[in-house]
C-alpha positions, 0 to 999 in steps of 0.5 A, a space after each residue: 501547487 502542493 495539492 496536486 501531488 508528485 510522482 510516486 517513488 518506488 519507496 512510496 509504492 512499496 510502503 503502500 503495497 506493504 500497508 495494503 497487504 497487512 490490512 487485507 490480511 488483518 481483514 482475513 483475521 491473519 494477525 500473527 506478525 510472522 505469518 503476515 510477513 510471510 504472506 506479504 512476501 509471497 504476494 510480493 514475489 507473485 505480483 508485487 513488482 507488477 503492482 509496484 511498477 504500475 504505481 511508480 510515477 503516478 500522482 500522489 499527495 502527502 495527504 494520501 500517503 498519510 491516509 494510507 498509513 492510518 487506514 485500518 480497512 481495505 476500503 479506507 486504503 481505496 478511498 485514500 488513493 481515489 
């Protein structure tokens, strides 16, 4: 049953984390690519591994991953992962 999803891989969780961070920063009007990268790295070093480790192995669908990639607001990301 393809609709049931699969266990999320570390790469998938990393992509979700990175996209979520980018969207959160844009919501705060932080759009400079260098600054976005720096802030994302700072959050990752502080809590990223913990968040990613909690994600790895959880059920996720290809549709949810596609949804996250296309999301433009934090609320959309949340809805993608419900």
